[in-house]
C-alpha positions in Angstrom: -1.1 -9.3 -3.8 1.4 -6.7 -4.6 3.9 -8.9 -2.0 3.2 -11.8 -3.9 4.3 -10.1 -7.4 7.6 -9.3 -5.8 8.1 -12.9 -4.3 7.0 -14.5 -7.6 10.2 -12.5 -9.5 12.2 -15.1 -11.3 15.4 -13.3 -10.6 16.9 -13.3 -7.0 15.8 -10.0 -5.6 16.7 -8.0 -2.1 16.0 -4.7 -1.1 18.4 -2.6 0.7 17.9 0.2 3.0 20.3 3.3 3.4 21.9 1.0 6.1 22.7 -1.4 3.8 20.4 -4.1 5.9 18.0 -6.1 3.9 13.9 -5.1 4.1 12.7 -7.3 1.0 13.5 -10.9 -0.4 12.2 -12.5 -3.2 11.5 -16.0 -3.5 14.4 -16.6 -6.1 16.6 -14.8 -3.4 15.8 -17.8 -1.1 17.3 -20.3 -3.3 20.7 -18.4 -4.2 21.3 -17.3 -0.8 20.0 -20.9 0.8 18.2 -18.7 3.7 14.7 -18.1 4.2 12.9 -14.7 4.3 13.2 -14.2 8.1 16.6 -15.1 8.1 17.7 -12.6 5.0 15.3 -9.9 6.4 16.8 -7.7 9.2 20.6 -9.1 7.9 23.5 -6.2 6.7 25.0 -6.8 3.0 28.3 -7.3 4.5 27.3 -10.5 6.1 25.9 -11.8 2.6 28.8 -10.6 0.1 32.7 -11.0 1.0 34.5 -7.7 1.0 32.0 -5.6 1.0 31.3 -4.8 -3.0 30.2 -1.4 -4.1 27.7 -2.2 -5.9 26.9 0.1 -9.3 23.7 0.9 -11.0 26.0 1.1 -14.2 27.0 -2.1 -14.7 27.0 -5.5 -13.1 29.0 -6.1 -10.2 31.1 -9.6 -9.9 30.9 -10.4 -6.0 30.6 -13.5 -3.7 27.9 -14.6 -1.6 28.6 -16.1 1.7 26.5 -19.5 2.2 25.5 -20.9 5.5 27.6 -23.6 5.1 30.9 -21.7 4.6 30.9 -22.2 0.5 31.1 -19.1 -1.1 29.0 -18.6 -4.6 30.1 -16.3 -7.4 27.3 -13.7 -8.6 27.1 -10.8 -10.5 24.8 -8.1 -9.1 22.7 -5.3 -10.9 21.6 -2.4 -9.0 19.1 0.1 -9.5 17.3 2.9 -7.1 13.8 3.6 -6.4 13.0 6.6 -8.1 12.3 9.8 -6.1 13.4 7.7 -2.9 14.9 9.7 0.0 15.2 7.0 2.2 17.8 5.6 -0.2 16.2 2.1 -1.0 18.1 -0.5 -3.4 17.2 -3.3 -5.5 20.1 -5.7 -5.7 19.5 -8.4 -8.7 21.9 -11.0 -7.9 22.6 -13.9 -10.5 24.9 -16.7 -9.7 27.7 -17.3 -12.0 28.8 -20.4 -11.0 27.0 -22.8 -13.6 29.2 -23.9 -16.7 28.2 -21.7 -19.8 27.8 -18.4 -17.4 29.4 -15.2 -19.3 29.2 -11.2 -19.0 27.1 -11.7 -22.3 24.5 -14.3 -20.8 24.1 -11.7 -17.6 23.1 -8.7 -20.2 20.6 -10.9 -22.3 19.1 -11.6 -18.7 19.2 -7.8 -17.9 17.2 -6.6 -20.9 14.3 -9.6 -20.0 14.6 -8.2 -16.4 13.5 -4.9 -18.1 10.8 -6.2 -20.2 9.6 -7.9 -16.9 9.5 -4.9 -15.2 7.5 -3.4 -17.9 4.8 -6.2 -17.8 5.3 -5.8 -13.8 4.1 -2.5 -14.3 1.4 -3.5 -16.7 0.0 -6.5 -14.4 0.1 -3.6 -10.8 -2.3 -1.4 -13.4 -4.4 -4.5 -14.0 -4.3 -5.4 -10.3 -5.7 -2.3 -8.8 -8.1 -2.1 -11.9 -9.4 -5.5 -11.2 -9.4 -4.9 -7.2 -11.5 -1.5 -7.5 -13.8 -3.2 -10.3 -14.7 -6.0 -7.4 -14.8 -3.6 -5.2 -17.5 -1.3 -7.0 -19.5 -4.9 -7.9 -19.4 -5.8 -4.0 -21.0 -2.3 -3.4 -23.2 -2.9 -6.0 -24.6 -5.8 -4.7 -24.8 -4.4 -1.2 -26.9 -1.0 -2.3 -29.3 -3.3 -4.5 -29.8 -6.3 -2.1 -28.9 -6.1 1.5 -30.0 -2.5 2.0 -33.0 -3.1 0.0 -33.9 -5.8 2.4 -33.5 -4.0 5.7 -35.4 -0.9 4.4 -37.8 -3.2 3.9 -37.7 -4.8 7.2 -37.9 -1.1 8.6 -41.2 -0.6 6.6 -42.6 -3.8 7.9 -41.5 -2.4 11.8 -43.2 0.7 10.8 -46.4 -0.6 9.9 -46.2 -3.0 13.0 -45.8 -0.2 15.2 -49.4 1.7 14.3 -51.3 -1.7 15.0 -49.6 -2.1 18.7 -50.1 -0.2 22.2 -48.6 -2.2 24.9 -45.8 0.3 26.3 -43.2 -2.7 26.5 -44.3 -4.0 22.9 -43.0 -0.8 21.6 -40.0 -0.5 23.6 -39.0 -3.9 22.0 -39.9 -2.5 18.7 -38.1 0.8 19.2 -34.9 -1.2 20.0 -35.5 -3.0 17.0 -36.1 -0.2 15.0 -32.6 0.8 16.2 -30.7 -2.0 15.5 -32.0 -2.1 11.8 -30.9 1.4 11.5 -27.5 0.7 12.5 -26.9 -1.9 10.6 -28.2 0.0 7.3 -25.7 3.1 8.2 -23.1 0.4 8.8 -23.5 -0.9 5.3 -23.7 2.3 3.8 -20.1 3.0 5.3 -19.4 -0.1 4.0 -20.1 0.8 0.6 -18.5 3.9 0.9 -15.3 2.3 2.0 -15.5 0.0 -1.0 -16.2 2.8 -3.8 -16.3 6.3 -2.4 -18.7 8.2 -5.0 -16.7 11.2 -5.0 -13.3 9.5 -5.8 -14.7 9.5 -9.7 -16.8 12.3 -10.0 -15.5 15.0 -7.6 -11.5 13.8 -7.6 -8.9 12.8 -4.9 -8.8 16.1 -3.0 -12.9 15.8 -2.3 -12.9 11.9 -1.4 -9.8 12.4 1.1 -12.1 15.4 2.5 -14.6 12.9 3.0 -12.2 10.5 4.4 -11.4 12.9 6.9 -14.9 14.3 7.7 -15.4 10.5 8.8 -12.4 10.3 10.9 -13.4 13.4 12.8 -16.7 12.3 13.2 -15.5 9.0 14.9 -12.7 10.5 16.7 -12.9 14.4 17.7 -10.5 15.2 15.8 -9.8 18.6 14.1 -9.5 17.7 10.4 -7.8 19.7 7.6 -7.2 19.1 3.7 -4.1 20.7 1.9 -4.6 20.8 -2.1 -2.1 21.3 -4.0 -2.7 19.1 -6.9 -2.6 20.9 -10.4 -4.2 18.4 -12.4 -6.3 15.2 -11.1 -4.0 12.3 -11.0 -5.8 9.3 -13.8 -8.3 7.1 -12.2 -6.0 3.9 -11.3 -3.5 6.8 -9.8 -6.0 8.1 -8.1 -7.2 4.7 -6.7 -3.9 3.7 -5.6 -3.1 7.2 -3.6 -7.0 6.9 -2.4 -6.4 3.5 -0.8 -3.0 4.5 1.0 -4.7 7.3 2.2 -7.4 5.0 3.7 -4.7 3.2 5.4 -2.5 6.2 6.6 -6.2 7.9 7.8 -7.2 4.5 10.0 -3.9 4.0 11.8 -4.6 7.9 12.5 -7.8 6.9 14.1 -6.6 3.1 15.9 -3.5 4.3 17.1 -2.1 8.0 17.0 -4.5 9.6 19.8 -4.2 13.1 18.0 -6.3 15.9 17.9 -5.7 17.7 14.8 -4.6 15.5 11.3 -3.6 17.3 8.1 -3.5 15.8 4.5 -1.3 17.3 2.2 -1.9 16.5 -1.4 0.7 17.7 -4.3 2.9 17.0 -6.9 6.5 16.5 -7.0 9.5 15.6 -9.4 7.2 13.9 -11.9 5.2 12.4 -9.6 2.3 12.8 -6.3 3.2 13.5 -3.5 1.2 13.2 -0.5 1.9 13.6 3.6 -0.7 12.5 6.7 0.8 14.7 9.7 -0.9 14.1 13.0 0.2 15.3 16.5 -0.5 12.2 18.5 1.0 10.2 20.7 4.1 8.8 18.1 6.2 6.0 18.9 9.7 4.6 18.3 9.8 1.9 16.2 6.0 1.6 14.0 7.9 -0.9 11.4 8.0 -4.0 13.8 4.8 -3.2 15.7 2.1 -6.0 14.3 -0.4 -3.4 15.2 1.0 -1.3 11.8 0.8 -4.1 9.3 -0.9 -1.8 6.8 2.5 0.5 6.9 4.3 -2.7 5.4 1.5 -2.8 2.6 1.3 1.0 2.2 5.2 0.5 1.5 5.1 -2.4 -0.8 2.1 -0.5 -3.1 4.2 2.6 -3.6 7.2 0.8 -3.8 6.0 -1.6 -6.9 4.1 1.6 -8.4 8.0 3.0 -8.6 7.4 5.1 -5.9 8.6 5.2 -2.7 6.8 5.6 1.5 8.4 7.1 4.3 7.4 7.4 8.1 9.0 9.7 10.8 7.5 9.2 14.3 8.8 10.3 17.7 6.8 9.6 21.0 5.1 12.7 21.9 5.4 14.4 18.7 3.1 12.8 16.2 3.9 10.5 13.1 4.3 12.0 9.5 3.6 9.5 7.0 4.8 10.2 3.3 5.1 8.5 -0.1 5.2 9.3 -4.0 3.8 7.8 -7.0 5.3 8.8 -10.5 2.9 10.4 -12.8 3.9 7.4 -15.0 1.8 5.1 -13.4 -0.7 6.7 -15.3 0.3 4.8 -18.6 -1.1 1.4 -16.6 -4.5 2.9 -17.0 -5.6 1.5 -20.3 -9.5 0.9 -20.0 -9.3 2.3 -16.6 -12.8 4.5 -17.3 -14.9 1.0 -18.3 
């Protein structure tokens, strides 16, 4: 969903990492550079722009795009960094200047429109988060009121039938049936918790994180700990965003880490919320290209589109650390959050 919002941006947008390598590209960027996203991602900016221009966040920079057929396209590039991002990610908004009538004034007008579009995207992100959580709450309520009630009724009927049977083989079959019903009910309760952890609303992020880690400990026999350094509870939309990212990070620890210990640190930094998930597991050389870690890509997109950042460090045999930061300003997206 968040990737779709970036892809649909009206501007030709590319995201560069600190080494000048393309990490994300919008659909408009595909059209301007005349390359597919698969062809853009992984390329260095020096392969796309002639002369390796020095991009600046202060003013548009005139540059020349090298097209695949050898032609060169004059463009203006506006650069911005992601607030608080230690990885040095840059977002480049690239505008074709080859069409008649293009001027610096027209570029400034488009930049002004881009700022408005950015504000609208922030509002859209907040709405997406809230609507997603409302849908999860609706599904959880439906499962509780319908499916769980049916299973509970079936369990009662099995217990009633047990009192009428005497044959040992029949009773063994009934035991297995009752065990299956109990397991189904437990799985549905876990599903309800995953959709809408009740303590996230009532007791806050640290309490809900503790429950998440308790499940990790029970399922994988991992020693867990939460360090709560929050001065104040995040507003509900931001709390939901942080929790969903935590869910993915903790799930990865259980699935891939082979860890003995996992620690989650909740804190505040530079006007936002800083979360760190540390495990002592097997680590990996390159989590970013492992298809089993698609959730890490989604976590990065969520953080970036919320105006924050995400990073992961992992060394084989030395565990993995996932860190992400979301600005407190994201709370401004919470209009109607409590409804």
